[in-house]
C-alpha positions in Angstrom: 7.1 -53.3 -109.4 8.5 -50.4 -107.3 11.0 -49.7 -110.0 8.2 -49.3 -112.6 6.3 -46.8 -110.4 9.4 -44.7 -110.0 10.0 -44.7 -113.8 6.4 -43.7 -114.4 6.5 -40.8 -111.9 9.5 -39.1 -113.6 8.5 -36.1 -115.6 9.9 -35.7 -119.0 12.0 -32.6 -119.2 12.7 -31.6 -122.9 15.3 -29.2 -124.0 13.7 -26.0 -125.2 15.5 -24.1 -127.9 16.8 -20.5 -127.4 14.4 -19.4 -130.2 11.4 -20.7 -128.3 12.5 -19.3 -125.0 12.9 -15.9 -126.6 9.5 -16.0 -128.3 7.8 -16.9 -125.1 9.5 -14.1 -123.2 8.4 -11.7 -125.9 4.8 -13.0 -125.6 4.9 -12.6 -121.8 6.3 -9.1 -122.3 3.5 -8.3 -124.7 0.7 -9.4 -122.3 2.1 -7.1 -119.6 2.8 -4.3 -122.0 -0.8 -4.2 -123.2 -2.5 -4.8 -119.9 -0.6 -2.1 -118.0 -1.9 0.4 -120.6 -5.4 -1.2 -120.4 -5.5 -1.0 -116.6 -4.4 2.7 -116.8 -7.7 3.4 -118.4 -9.3 2.8 -115.0 -7.3 5.6 -113.4 -9.3 8.6 -112.4 -9.6 11.3 -115.2 -7.8 9.1 -117.7 -10.8 8.7 -120.0 -11.6 12.4 -119.7 -8.1 13.2 -120.9 -8.4 10.9 -123.8 -11.7 12.4 -124.8 -10.1 15.8 -124.6 -7.3 14.5 -127.0 -4.5 14.2 -124.5 -2.4 11.4 -123.0 0.0 12.6 -120.3 1.5 15.7 -122.0 1.0 14.5 -125.6 -1.7 15.5 -128.0 -3.5 12.5 -129.5 -2.8 12.8 -133.2 -2.2 10.5 -136.1 1.5 10.7 -135.4 1.1 9.9 -131.8 -1.2 6.9 -132.6 1.3 5.7 -135.3 4.2 5.8 -132.9 2.1 4.0 -130.2 1.2 1.3 -132.7 4.8 0.9 -133.8 5.9 0.6 -130.2 3.5 -2.3 -129.8 4.1 -3.8 -133.2 7.9 -4.3 -132.7 7.7 -6.6 -129.7 4.7 -8.3 -131.1 6.7 -9.2 -134.3 9.6 -10.3 -132.1 7.5 -13.2 -131.0 7.6 -14.5 -134.5 10.9 -13.2 -135.6 12.7 -14.8 -132.6 11.7 -18.1 -134.1 11.8 -17.3 -137.8 15.1 -15.4 -138.2 18.4 -17.1 -138.6 20.1 -17.7 -135.2 22.8 -14.9 -135.6 20.3 -12.3 -136.8 17.7 -13.3 -134.1 20.3 -13.2 -131.4 21.3 -9.6 -132.2 17.8 -8.4 -132.9 16.7 -9.7 -129.5 19.6 -8.1 -127.7 19.2 -4.7 -129.4 15.5 -4.4 -129.4 15.2 -5.5 -125.7 17.9 -3.1 -124.8 16.1 -0.2 -126.5 12.8 -1.1 -124.8 14.2 -1.0 -121.3 14.6 2.9 -121.2 11.4 3.2 -123.2 9.5 1.1 -120.6 11.0 3.2 -117.8 10.0 6.4 -119.6 6.4 5.3 -119.5 6.6 5.7 -115.7 7.1 9.5 -116.0 4.2 11.6 -114.8 1.5 9.9 -112.8 2.8 6.4 -112.1 0.6 4.2 -109.9 1.7 1.1 -108.2 0.3 -1.2 -110.9 2.4 0.7 -113.5 5.6 0.4 -111.4 5.0 -3.3 -110.8 4.3 -3.8 -114.6 7.4 -1.9 -115.5 9.6 -3.8 -113.1 8.4 -7.2 -114.5 8.6 -5.9 -118.1 12.3 -4.8 -117.5 13.0 -8.2 -115.8 11.6 -9.9 -118.9 13.6 -7.7 -121.2 16.8 -8.5 -119.2 16.0 -12.2 -119.5 15.6 -11.7 -123.3 19.1 -10.1 -123.4 20.5 -12.8 -121.1 19.2 -15.7 -123.2 20.1 -14.1 -126.5 23.6 -13.3 -125.2 24.1 -16.8 -123.8 22.8 -18.5 -127.0 24.6 -21.8 -127.3 26.8 -22.1 -130.4 27.4 -25.3 -132.2 31.0 -26.1 -133.1 31.5 -27.0 -136.7 33.2 -30.4 -137.0 
């Protein structure tokens, strides 16, 4: 009877594919990416600046908004593409795009950076480094 209890208390640990790990890392990155910007709206004078047509030093224009949307669309698509692309393509897309987003994330700290923005950027960069790490260490299968 004691042996049965031990067997019942063992948690099943399934092997998670590299594709799924990468997709969930991108999803985590996206949550932080969006929420850091959302919480920035609570900073003093932020809304007034937006109403005046400025964010940081940039004028809010159709080009600015398009670039902002593209910068959110790429990691959002990586959630799906990490799973859907062939392994070789997915591996390199994850490495390259995550590597590009590291300096982009740090650039967002220029100007008035509050602690929540620094914390968010540190976690975002850590997630991007994990994406690079898991993509780089992607297990290969040996053809027999």
